[in-house]
Kinemage of the C-alpha trace (Angstrom):
@kinemage 1
@onewidth
@group {chain A} dominant
@subgroup {mainchain}
@vectorlist {calphas} color= white
{ca unk a 1} P 10.464 -14.949 21.836
{ca unk a 2} L 8.885 -11.565 23.101
{ca unk a 3} L 7.400 -8.533 21.358
{ca unk a 4} L 6.611 -5.532 22.579
{ca unk a 5} L 3.260 -6.215 21.427
{ca unk a 6} L 2.761 -9.368 23.239
{ca unk a 7} L 4.518 -7.927 26.147
{ca unk a 8} L 1.681 -5.158 25.872
{ca unk a 9} L -0.588 -7.832 26.052
{ca unk a 10} L 0.330 -9.402 28.791
{ca unk a 11} L 0.208 -5.732 31.146
{ca unk a 12} L -2.865 -4.912 29.683
{ca unk a 13} L -4.843 -8.253 30.928
{ca unk a 14} L -3.731 -12.106 31.318
{ca unk a 15} L -6.641 -13.789 29.957
{ca unk a 16} L -6.558 -12.722 26.523
{ca unk a 17} L -3.223 -12.837 26.348
{ca unk a 18} L -3.076 -16.545 27.012
{ca unk a 19} L -6.667 -17.061 24.829
{ca unk a 20} L -4.787 -15.322 21.971
{ca unk a 21} L -1.402 -17.582 22.522
{ca unk a 22} L -3.658 -21.220 22.253
{ca unk a 23} L -5.848 -20.204 19.952
{ca unk a 24} L -5.051 -17.577 16.789
{ca unk a 25} L -6.811 -16.445 14.004
{ca unk a 26} L -9.429 -15.915 16.698
{ca unk a 27} L -9.850 -11.685 15.869
{ca unk a 28} L -11.072 -10.672 13.308
{ca unk a 29} L -8.930 -8.139 11.533
{ca unk a 30} L -9.991 -4.022 11.683
{ca unk a 31} L -10.148 -1.733 8.461
{ca unk a 32} L -8.482 0.037 10.292
{ca unk a 33} L -5.368 -1.844 10.570
{ca unk a 34} L -5.143 -2.798 7.234
{ca unk a 35} L -5.876 0.411 5.678
{ca unk a 36} L -2.011 1.253 7.747
{ca unk a 37} L -1.074 -2.138 6.246
{ca unk a 38} L -1.749 -0.472 2.450
{ca unk a 39} L 0.274 3.057 3.118
{ca unk a 40} L 3.749 1.666 4.951
{ca unk a 41} L 3.185 -0.878 2.247
{ca unk a 42} L 2.788 2.061 -0.257
{ca unk a 43} L 5.861 3.617 1.179
{ca unk a 44} L 8.161 0.933 1.229
{ca unk a 45} L 7.596 0.263 -2.479
{ca unk a 46} L 7.853 3.353 -3.324
{ca unk a 47} L 4.802 2.315 -5.083
{ca unk a 48} L 1.264 3.876 -4.508
{ca unk a 49} L -0.329 0.464 -6.149
{ca unk a 50} L 1.643 -2.474 -3.542
{ca unk a 51} L -1.237 -0.347 -1.495
{ca unk a 52} L -4.283 -0.247 -4.002
{ca unk a 53} L -3.795 -4.129 -4.611
{ca unk a 54} L -3.348 -4.424 -1.056
{ca unk a 55} L -6.412 -3.051 -0.239
{ca unk a 56} L -8.102 -4.708 -3.330
{ca unk a 57} L -7.450 -7.970 -2.204
{ca unk a 58} L -9.419 -7.324 0.952
{ca unk a 59} L -11.765 -5.768 -0.648
{ca unk a 60} L -11.835 -1.757 0.469
{ca unk a 61} L -12.264 -0.143 -2.658
{ca unk a 62} L -14.180 2.043 -1.575
{ca unk a 63} L -11.066 3.896 0.661
{ca unk a 64} L -8.161 4.139 -2.929
{ca unk a 65} L -8.612 7.801 -2.876
{ca unk a 66} L -7.683 8.276 1.147
{ca unk a 67} L -5.035 5.721 0.573
{ca unk a 68} L -3.254 8.289 -1.980
{ca unk a 69} L -3.673 11.571 -1.282
{ca unk a 70} L -2.607 10.187 2.018
{ca unk a 71} L 0.723 9.048 0.401
{ca unk a 72} L 1.276 11.809 -2.305
{ca unk a 73} L 0.639 13.787 1.263
{ca unk a 74} L 3.853 12.269 2.584
{ca unk a 75} L 6.207 12.402 -0.310
{ca unk a 76} L 5.442 16.016 -1.072
{ca unk a 77} L 6.402 16.484 2.736
{ca unk a 78} L 9.478 14.258 2.459
{ca unk a 79} L 10.885 15.866 -0.172
{ca unk a 80} L 9.959 19.449 1.378
{ca unk a 81} L 11.989 18.418 4.415
{ca unk a 82} L 14.319 16.763 2.422
{ca unk a 83} L 13.901 13.840 3.858
{ca unk a 84} L 16.455 10.838 2.472
{ca unk a 85} L 14.281 7.163 2.904
{ca unk a 86} L 17.556 4.646 3.601
{ca unk a 87} L 15.513 1.514 4.148
{ca unk a 88} L 12.296 0.147 5.328
{ca unk a 89} L 11.164 -2.466 7.408
{ca unk a 90} L 14.089 -3.310 9.730
{ca unk a 91} L 14.045 -6.100 11.626
{ca unk a 92} L 15.293 -6.245 14.998
{ca unk a 93} L 16.719 -9.274 17.891
{ca unk a 94} L 17.623 -8.019 21.375
{ca unk a 95} L 18.485 -10.495 23.681
{ca unk a 96} L 17.797 -9.295 26.971
{ca unk a 97} L 17.743 -11.108 30.250
{ca unk a 98} L 18.448 -14.494 28.903
{ca unk a 99} L 15.421 -14.263 26.214
{ca unk a 100} L 15.198 -13.248 22.558
{ca unk a 101} L 13.236 -9.899 22.092
{ca unk a 102} L 12.135 -8.659 18.879
{ca unk a 103} L 10.458 -5.959 16.406
{ca unk a 104} L 10.324 -3.830 13.677
{ca unk a 105} L 11.053 -1.018 12.671
{ca unk a 106} L 9.599 1.332 9.935
{ca unk a 107} L 12.354 2.460 8.645
{ca unk a 108} L 16.043 4.570 8.901
{ca unk a 109} L 16.329 7.842 6.935
{ca unk a 110} L 18.689 11.221 6.209
{ca unk a 111} L 17.757 14.298 7.830
{ca unk a 112} L 19.616 17.414 7.410
{ca unk a 113} L 22.514 15.363 7.314
{ca unk a 114} L 21.930 12.755 10.760
{ca unk a 115} L 20.833 9.172 10.709
{ca unk a 116} L 17.579 8.539 12.643
{ca unk a 117} L 15.075 6.480 12.135
{ca unk a 118} L 11.671 6.963 11.709
{ca unk a 119} L 7.921 5.977 13.086
{ca unk a 120} L 5.434 6.048 9.856
{ca unk a 121} L 1.438 6.443 11.776
{ca unk a 122} L -1.579 7.501 9.971
{ca unk a 123} L -4.920 8.317 12.832
{ca unk a 124} L -8.149 9.796 12.855
{ca unk a 125} L -6.714 13.047 14.388
{ca unk a 126} L -3.128 13.768 15.117
{ca unk a 127} L -1.376 14.042 18.365
{ca unk a 128} L 1.365 14.925 19.481
{ca unk a 129} L 1.722 15.308 23.268
{ca unk a 130} L 2.718 11.251 24.114
{ca unk a 131} L 5.652 11.185 21.645
{ca unk a 132} L 8.206 12.320 24.866
{ca unk a 133} L 7.134 9.568 26.458
{ca unk a 134} L 6.294 6.267 23.651
{ca unk a 135} L 7.655 3.084 25.107
{ca unk a 136} L 7.260 1.964 21.932
{ca unk a 137} L 9.222 4.466 20.795
{ca unk a 138} L 12.316 4.300 23.418
{ca unk a 139} L 11.885 -0.083 23.355
{ca unk a 140} L 13.026 0.797 18.742
{ca unk a 141} L 16.524 3.246 20.194
{ca unk a 142} L 16.936 1.152 23.114
{ca unk a 143} L 17.597 -1.713 20.347
{ca unk a 144} L 19.680 0.093 17.730
{ca unk a 145} L 21.863 1.376 21.517
{ca unk a 146} L 22.212 -1.826 22.851
{ca unk a 147} L 22.787 -2.809 19.099
{ca unk a 148} L 25.419 -1.314 18.555
{ca unk a 149} L 23.615 -0.383 14.707
{ca unk a 150} L 22.755 3.403 12.841
{ca unk a 151} L 24.204 4.775 15.639
{ca unk a 152} L 20.658 7.731 15.433
{ca unk a 153} L 20.879 10.764 16.117
{ca unk a 154} L 16.910 9.752 17.013
{ca unk a 155} L 13.382 9.344 15.695
{ca unk a 156} L 11.369 11.081 13.454
{ca unk a 157} L 7.249 9.967 14.335
{ca unk a 158} L 5.801 11.327 11.188
{ca unk a 159} L 1.616 11.101 11.557
{ca unk a 160} L -0.991 11.340 8.787
{ca unk a 161} L -4.568 12.284 9.265
{ca unk a 162} L -6.612 9.257 7.356
{ca unk a 163} L -8.536 12.751 5.929
{ca unk a 164} L -9.745 13.987 2.492
{ca unk a 165} L -7.949 17.218 2.905
{ca unk a 166} L -10.564 20.124 2.297
{ca unk a 167} L -9.904 22.458 -0.149
{ca unk a 168} L -10.368 27.142 0.186
{ca unk a 169} L -13.384 28.084 -0.660
{ca unk a 170} L -14.087 30.556 -3.165
{ca unk a 171} L -17.091 32.557 -2.516
{ca unk a 172} L -19.358 33.110 -5.857
{ca unk a 173} L -17.827 36.933 -6.412
{ca unk a 174} L -14.716 35.504 -6.430
{ca unk a 175} L -12.518 36.282 -3.509
{ca unk a 176} L -11.554 33.102 -0.974
{ca unk a 177} L -12.937 32.629 2.140
{ca unk a 178} L -12.559 34.024 5.182
{ca unk a 179} L -14.483 31.334 7.145
{ca unk a 180} L -12.829 30.099 10.679
{ca unk a 181} L -14.282 27.182 9.678
{ca unk a 182} L -13.741 26.141 6.202
{ca unk a 183} L -11.190 23.635 7.847
{ca unk a 184} L -8.038 24.573 5.436
{ca unk a 185} L -4.035 24.621 5.580
{ca unk a 186} L -1.527 26.687 6.085
{ca unk a 187} L -0.527 25.268 3.002
{ca unk a 188} L -2.667 24.805 0.776
{ca unk a 189} L -4.975 28.142 1.668
{ca unk a 190} L -1.805 29.767 0.913
{ca unk a 191} L -1.192 28.066 -2.698
{ca unk a 192} L -5.130 29.057 -3.879
{ca unk a 193} L -4.307 32.859 -2.420
{ca unk a 194} L -1.430 33.068 -4.873
{ca unk a 195} L -3.179 31.235 -7.714
{ca unk a 196} L -6.511 33.526 -7.815
{ca unk a 197} L -4.537 36.529 -6.163
{ca unk a 198} L -0.856 36.595 -7.097
{ca unk a 199} L 1.239 38.877 -5.891
{ca unk a 200} L -1.709 41.097 -4.970
{ca unk a 201} L -2.582 40.217 -1.893
{ca unk a 202} L -5.861 41.510 0.192
{ca unk a 203} L -5.607 43.127 3.397
{ca unk a 204} L -8.925 40.783 5.082
{ca unk a 205} L -6.582 37.534 3.051
{ca unk a 206} L -3.386 38.206 4.427
{ca unk a 207} L -5.034 38.648 7.942
{ca unk a 208} L -6.504 35.152 7.977
{ca unk a 209} L -3.268 33.304 6.393
{ca unk a 210} L -2.215 34.549 10.185
{ca unk a 211} L -5.032 33.577 11.618
{ca unk a 212} L -4.090 30.200 10.634
{ca unk a 213} L -0.486 30.022 10.993
{ca unk a 214} L -2.182 29.913 14.515
{ca unk a 215} L -5.388 28.031 14.835
{ca unk a 216} L -4.851 25.620 11.643
{ca unk a 217} L -4.632 21.680 12.405
{ca unk a 218} L -2.199 20.096 9.932
{ca unk a 219} L -2.672 16.654 7.995
{ca unk a 220} L 0.759 15.595 8.255
{ca unk a 221} L 3.579 17.014 11.180
{ca unk a 222} L 6.864 15.526 12.458
{ca unk a 223} L 8.527 14.685 15.763
{ca unk a 224} L 12.035 14.533 16.287
{ca unk a 225} L 12.417 12.565 19.537
{ca unk a 226} L 15.456 11.821 21.787
{ca unk a 227} L 15.903 8.982 25.388
{ca unk a 228} L 18.338 9.568 26.801
{ca unk a 229} L 20.944 6.321 28.719
{ca unk a 230} L 18.442 6.792 31.981
{ca unk a 231} L 15.355 6.157 29.553
{ca unk a 232} L 16.975 3.618 27.716
{ca unk a 233} L 17.452 1.635 30.692
{ca unk a 234} L 15.063 2.062 32.626
{ca unk a 235} L 13.088 0.936 29.351
{ca unk a 236} L 15.028 -2.368 29.446
{ca unk a 237} L 14.565 -3.020 33.678
{ca unk a 238} L 10.590 -2.816 32.650
{ca unk a 239} L 10.907 -5.087 29.206
{ca unk a 240} L 12.874 -7.937 31.359
{ca unk a 241} L 10.241 -7.931 34.030
{ca unk a 242} L 7.511 -8.072 31.274
{ca unk a 243} L 9.219 -10.979 29.527
{ca unk a 244} L 10.137 -12.855 33.440
{ca unk a 245} L 5.809 -12.388 33.569
{ca unk a 246} L 5.100 -13.781 30.012
{ca unk a 247} L 6.360 -16.602 31.184
{ca unk a 248} L 5.630 -17.349 33.957
{ca unk a 249} L 1.946 -16.900 31.888
{ca unk a 250} L 2.704 -18.987 29.187
{ca unk a 251} L 4.809 -21.341 31.976
{ca unk a 252} L 1.964 -21.770 34.167
{ca unk a 253} L -0.670 -22.148 31.219
{ca unk a 254} L 1.953 -25.270 29.427
{ca unk a 255} L 1.429 -27.068 33.007
{ca unk a 256} L -1.828 -26.593 34.292
{ca unk a 257} L -3.636 -26.040 31.194
{ca unk a 258} L -5.634 -23.403 29.352
{ca unk a 259} L -8.052 -23.261 32.366
{ca unk a 260} L -6.631 -23.460 35.082
{ca unk a 261} L -4.031 -20.762 34.554
{ca unk a 262} L -6.875 -18.380 33.006
{ca unk a 263} L -8.368 -19.132 35.956
{ca unk a 264} L -5.619 -18.235 38.576
{ca unk a 265} L -4.767 -14.940 36.902
{ca unk a 266} L -6.912 -12.030 38.810
{ca unk a 267} L -10.746 -11.334 38.699
{ca unk a 268} L -12.501 -10.240 36.179
{ca unk a 269} L -11.579 -6.974 33.462
{ca unk a 270} L -13.328 -3.990 34.057
{ca unk a 271} L -16.355 -3.087 31.521
{ca unk a 272} L -13.437 -1.122 28.512
{ca unk a 273} L -12.362 -3.738 27.524
{ca unk a 274} L -15.516 -6.373 27.609
{ca unk a 275} L -16.710 -4.336 25.518
{ca unk a 276} L -14.613 -4.715 22.610
{ca unk a 277} L -12.849 -8.193 23.478
{ca unk a 278} L -13.990 -10.678 21.759
{ca unk a 279} L -13.130 -13.521 24.363
{ca unk a 280} L -15.278 -11.843 26.950
{ca unk a 281} L -18.502 -14.409 27.293
{ca unk a 282} L -15.942 -17.147 27.522
{ca unk a 283} L -13.838 -15.531 30.384
{ca unk a 284} L -16.968 -14.125 31.717
{ca unk a 285} L -17.925 -18.835 31.342
{ca unk a 286} L -14.564 -19.893 33.297
{ca unk a 287} L -15.703 -17.971 36.746
{ca unk a 288} L -19.595 -18.744 36.711
{ca unk a 289} L -18.778 -22.126 35.403
{ca unk a 290} L -16.460 -23.839 37.583
{ca unk a 291} L -17.511 -28.013 35.467
{ca unk a 292} L -15.804 -25.763 32.596
{ca unk a 293} L -12.862 -27.860 30.619
{ca unk a 294} L -10.411 -27.389 28.243
{ca unk a 295} L -11.845 -29.038 25.268
{ca unk a 296} L -15.083 -26.618 26.868
{ca unk a 297} L -13.206 -23.567 25.448
{ca unk a 298} L -11.069 -25.437 22.568
{ca unk a 299} L -15.641 -26.238 21.109
{ca unk a 300} L -15.712 -22.135 21.846
{ca unk a 301} L -12.729 -20.606 20.090
{ca unk a 302} L -13.975 -22.836 16.934
{ca unk a 303} L -17.584 -21.913 16.580
{ca unk a 304} L -15.508 -18.606 16.753
{ca unk a 305} L -13.662 -19.124 13.877
{ca unk a 306} L -16.564 -20.591 12.235
């Protein structure tokens, strides 16, 4: 059985993939991952309290206010656009080249009378340049196409910025600030303009709103994306090739043991992955100490777990 995550791990670093396969429970789940899970739990159950409980159980009470704001922002956003969530957390199993490829789609939604897949993301900064070529999104659309399910018109990517939204600054004289560095969105500024000025909007405020329209960064955004039949076929070909590579890697480990299988995985990794990988010291030892055995590796991993 393969997944998008396992294939990416295989492609990124075969050694790390083998260590993860042999010994689970080593890697500490990041706070960002926990927060993202709490956000998805809230959306899935349509209840912010589910997400709050998720954070409390993991000692992250300091993130509750941020979660509340982002959840409310998401609900206002989909209500304004008329997006109806039909089903959450859809698992799929797709047989490709005789192997099972699995994954999970965030949601099926209805928008403007059409059915779409949906992907809900949280991030410190919203970037959309990658979306039309995002491989994970392509796998979701591929699964629906090959399984002949839902017949989606595309996928809606909805990104939500991990930040408390800044309020427009009100000056001592009661007027709204037009400072370009205050970090407000056009939507929040418009709401405050109506509250402060009503229909009698000063010229400098109107000019500032025009500037915001061109320059302000939203806290939540949506991109509609699709894939051509050729893109889906290319994705399937890539998945099949990576699954063969992954299977060969695991088969080699089962046949020769972890130490030998890892030693056969090319050269030492680069500085980037070495700074983040929990197996970096073990990885170096495997190449500097030729007497290292599978039992030594197990003891090392058990030490990481404890």
